[in-house]
C-alpha positions as CSV (number, residue, x, y, z in Angstrom):
1,M,21.9,-87.5,-65.4
2,R,21.9,-88.3,-61.9
3,P,18.9,-87.2,-60.0
4,R,21.0,-84.9,-57.4
5,T,22.3,-83.4,-61.5
6,L,18.6,-82.7,-62.5
7,A,17.6,-81.3,-59.3
8,L,20.6,-78.9,-59.0
9,L,19.7,-77.7,-62.9
10,A,15.6,-77.1,-61.9
11,L,17.1,-75.0,-58.7
12,A,19.0,-73.2,-61.2
13,A,16.7,-72.5,-63.5
14,S,14.3,-71.2,-60.9
15,V,16.7,-68.7,-59.5
16,V,17.1,-67.1,-62.8
17,A,13.7,-67.0,-63.6
18,L,13.0,-65.0,-60.3
19,V,15.5,-63.1,-61.3
20,V,14.2,-62.0,-64.2
21,V,10.8,-61.2,-63.2
22,V,12.2,-58.7,-60.4
23,L,13.9,-57.2,-63.4
24,V,10.9,-57.1,-65.3
25,V,8.5,-55.3,-62.5
26,Q,10.9,-53.7,-60.8
27,P,10.0,-49.9,-60.8
28,F,11.9,-47.3,-61.5
29,D,14.0,-45.3,-58.7
30,D,13.9,-41.5,-58.7
31,E,16.7,-41.0,-60.2
32,E,16.6,-43.2,-63.1
33,R,12.9,-41.5,-64.0
34,P,13.5,-40.2,-67.9
35,D,13.9,-36.4,-67.9
36,P,13.4,-35.7,-71.2
37,D,14.1,-32.1,-72.8
38,D,10.6,-30.1,-74.0
39,L,9.1,-32.0,-76.5
40,P,8.1,-29.4,-79.4
41,P,4.4,-28.5,-79.8
42,V,2.5,-30.6,-81.8
43,S,-0.5,-29.3,-83.8
44,A,-3.8,-31.3,-83.2
45,A,-4.3,-32.0,-87.0
46,D,-0.7,-33.3,-86.9
47,G,-1.1,-35.5,-83.4
48,V,-4.1,-37.1,-85.0
49,S,-3.4,-41.4,-83.6
50,A,-7.0,-42.1,-84.6
51,G,-10.1,-41.1,-86.0
52,V,-10.9,-37.8,-88.1
53,A,-9.3,-34.6,-88.1
54,P,-9.9,-32.3,-84.8
55,A,-12.2,-29.9,-86.7
56,Q,-14.4,-32.8,-87.8
57,A,-14.8,-34.4,-84.6
58,D,-17.7,-34.0,-82.2
59,V,-15.4,-35.9,-79.6
60,V,-11.2,-35.1,-79.5
61,V,-9.8,-37.3,-76.6
62,L,-6.4,-36.3,-75.9
63,G,-3.4,-38.1,-73.8
64,D,-0.1,-39.3,-73.7
65,S,1.5,-42.5,-74.8
66,V,-1.4,-44.6,-73.2
67,T,-3.9,-43.0,-75.2
68,L,-2.0,-43.3,-77.7
69,Q,-1.6,-47.2,-77.5
70,S,-5.5,-47.2,-77.1
71,A,-6.2,-45.1,-79.6
72,Q,-8.4,-47.6,-82.0
73,E,-10.2,-48.9,-79.2
74,I,-11.2,-45.6,-78.1
75,V,-12.3,-44.7,-81.9
76,A,-14.5,-48.6,-81.2
77,A,-16.1,-48.0,-78.1
78,L,-17.3,-44.7,-79.2
79,G,-18.9,-45.6,-82.0
80,G,-21.5,-43.4,-84.1
81,R,-19.9,-40.0,-82.9
82,A,-16.8,-38.6,-85.4
83,V,-14.1,-39.0,-83.0
84,S,-10.4,-37.6,-83.4
85,V,-8.0,-39.3,-80.8
86,I,-4.3,-37.5,-79.9
87,G,-2.0,-39.1,-78.1
88,L,1.5,-37.7,-77.7
89,S,3.8,-40.2,-75.9
90,G,6.4,-39.0,-73.3
91,Y,4.1,-35.4,-73.3
92,R,3.9,-33.6,-69.9
93,I,0.6,-32.0,-69.1
94,D,2.9,-28.3,-70.1
95,E,4.0,-30.1,-73.5
96,L,0.2,-31.3,-74.2
97,L,-1.0,-28.2,-73.5
98,P,-0.3,-26.3,-77.1
99,T,-1.7,-28.9,-78.6
100,V,-5.0,-29.0,-76.4
101,E,-5.3,-25.3,-77.3
102,D,-5.3,-25.7,-80.6
103,A,-7.9,-28.9,-80.5
104,L,-10.2,-27.1,-78.3
105,G,-9.4,-23.2,-78.1
106,G,-10.4,-22.1,-81.9
107,E,-13.8,-22.1,-83.6
108,D,-14.0,-25.8,-84.8
109,R,-14.1,-27.1,-81.1
110,P,-15.6,-30.0,-80.6
111,A,-18.7,-30.6,-78.5
112,V,-17.1,-33.1,-76.0
113,A,-13.5,-33.1,-74.7
114,V,-11.8,-36.3,-73.4
115,V,-8.4,-35.8,-71.6
116,M,-6.7,-37.9,-69.9
117,A,-3.3,-36.6,-69.1
118,G,-0.6,-36.7,-66.3
119,Y,1.0,-40.0,-66.3
120,N,4.7,-38.5,-67.6
121,D,4.0,-35.6,-65.2
122,V,4.0,-38.0,-61.7
123,W,6.5,-40.3,-63.6
124,Q,9.0,-37.3,-63.6
125,G,7.9,-35.8,-60.4
126,V,6.9,-32.7,-61.8
127,E,4.3,-30.8,-60.0
128,E,2.9,-27.8,-61.5
129,D,-0.9,-26.6,-61.1
130,A,-0.7,-23.9,-63.9
131,P,-0.6,-26.4,-66.5
132,V,-3.5,-28.2,-65.2
133,D,-5.7,-25.1,-64.7
134,E,-5.1,-24.0,-68.2
135,V,-6.4,-27.4,-69.5
136,V,-8.8,-27.9,-67.6
137,D,-10.2,-23.8,-68.7
138,L,-10.0,-24.9,-72.6
139,M,-11.9,-28.2,-71.5
140,A,-14.7,-25.6,-69.8
141,G,-14.8,-23.8,-73.0
142,V,-16.7,-26.8,-74.9
143,D,-20.5,-28.3,-74.2
144,C,-19.0,-31.3,-72.2
145,A,-15.9,-32.3,-71.1
146,V,-14.4,-35.4,-68.8
147,W,-11.2,-35.8,-67.4
148,V,-10.0,-39.5,-67.3
149,L,-7.7,-39.9,-63.5
150,I,-4.5,-41.7,-64.3
151,P,-4.1,-44.7,-61.7
152,T,-2.2,-43.8,-58.3
153,E,-0.4,-46.9,-58.3
154,G,2.3,-47.5,-61.1
155,A,5.8,-46.5,-61.5
156,W,6.2,-43.7,-59.1
157,D,5.2,-43.3,-55.4
158,R,1.2,-43.3,-54.5
159,E,1.3,-40.6,-52.6
160,R,2.3,-38.2,-55.9
161,G,-0.2,-39.8,-57.6
162,E,-3.0,-39.3,-55.2
163,A,-1.9,-35.7,-54.9
164,F,-2.1,-35.1,-58.8
165,D,-5.1,-37.0,-58.8
166,A,-6.9,-34.4,-56.0
167,R,-5.5,-31.8,-57.9
168,V,-7.4,-32.1,-61.1
169,R,-10.4,-32.8,-59.1
170,E,-10.5,-29.6,-57.6
171,T,-9.9,-27.8,-60.2
172,A,-12.2,-29.8,-62.4
173,G,-14.6,-29.8,-60.3
174,A,-14.1,-25.7,-60.1
175,A,-14.8,-25.2,-63.6
176,G,-17.7,-27.6,-64.1
177,V,-15.4,-30.4,-65.6
178,H,-16.5,-34.4,-65.1
179,V,-13.9,-36.0,-63.4
180,A,-13.7,-39.9,-64.2
181,T,-12.8,-42.5,-61.7
182,A,-13.2,-45.9,-63.2
183,W,-9.6,-46.6,-64.6
184,R,-8.5,-45.1,-61.9
185,D,-10.1,-47.4,-59.7
186,A,-9.6,-50.5,-62.0
187,V,-5.7,-50.1,-61.8
188,D,-5.4,-49.5,-58.6
189,A,-7.3,-52.8,-57.5
190,G,-4.2,-55.0,-58.2
191,A,-2.7,-56.7,-55.5
192,G,-0.5,-55.0,-53.0
193,D,0.9,-51.6,-54.2
194,T,1.0,-52.7,-57.8
195,P,-1.2,-51.8,-60.5
196,A,-3.9,-54.6,-61.7
197,A,-1.7,-57.1,-63.7
198,E,-4.5,-57.6,-66.2
199,L,-4.6,-54.0,-67.2
200,V,-1.3,-52.9,-66.6
201,A,1.8,-53.8,-68.5
202,P,5.7,-55.1,-66.3
203,D,6.8,-51.5,-66.6
204,L,4.0,-50.6,-64.7
205,V,2.7,-47.5,-66.6
206,H,1.3,-48.9,-69.8
207,P,-1.7,-50.7,-71.1
208,T,-2.0,-54.4,-71.8
209,V,-4.1,-55.3,-74.0
210,A,-7.2,-55.8,-71.7
211,G,-6.3,-52.6,-70.0
212,R,-6.2,-50.6,-73.9
213,Q,-10.2,-52.2,-74.3
214,R,-11.0,-50.8,-70.5
215,I,-9.9,-47.5,-71.1
216,A,-12.0,-47.4,-74.3
217,E,-15.1,-48.9,-72.1
218,V,-13.8,-46.5,-69.6
219,M,-14.4,-43.1,-72.0
220,A,-17.3,-44.4,-73.8
221,A,-19.5,-44.9,-70.2
222,A,-18.3,-41.5,-69.2
223,V,-19.5,-39.5,-72.2
224,E,-22.4,-41.4,-72.2
225,R,-23.1,-41.0,-68.6
226,S,-22.2,-37.1,-68.6
227,C,-22.4,-35.8,-72.1
228,G,-25.6,-37.9,-73.1
């Protein structure tokens, strides 16, 4: 094959590869973000992703698909404690609220609660204070509670993520609920306006293998530091 032909083929392959990369990492526009119907309530016991039943747990961790994907790593990182991880994929905070109430509002509430939620709220552009307030109130009812902030960099406008995290910090602080920023800070340290590629998948939302491990480490460190 002639050198000119080889060069043209190489150039074409490079263009195709570039197009594929751009398509993979391009964040969703507002109008493309999912707008699911309200998801059905899930009991705490039925929502367990890893670990023991909530009624038997010393530590209950609640969140969405990011928590679900990190469930096994979270249980391992919190070794030595009875842990129940509940991750409900696609759930906003208002949809997660009945599960949080079931896990933290009864007589069998755990000593420690960890929540990492809000991805779907920010992604869908939902800005409701009441669900955040109610979850924080439930968290304040256990001996020690930690809210792990989500990244501000992702498949959403940075300002939207910053506003959500600020709302959580204000509400949690007023209620005596601890706030952990290490996961947010690690992801936001990525190049430019994108999440850290080693921690977040090309969809700009869900964690990589390394990201799942980092989430688990952040939660374990926050529990140890804040709850002993």
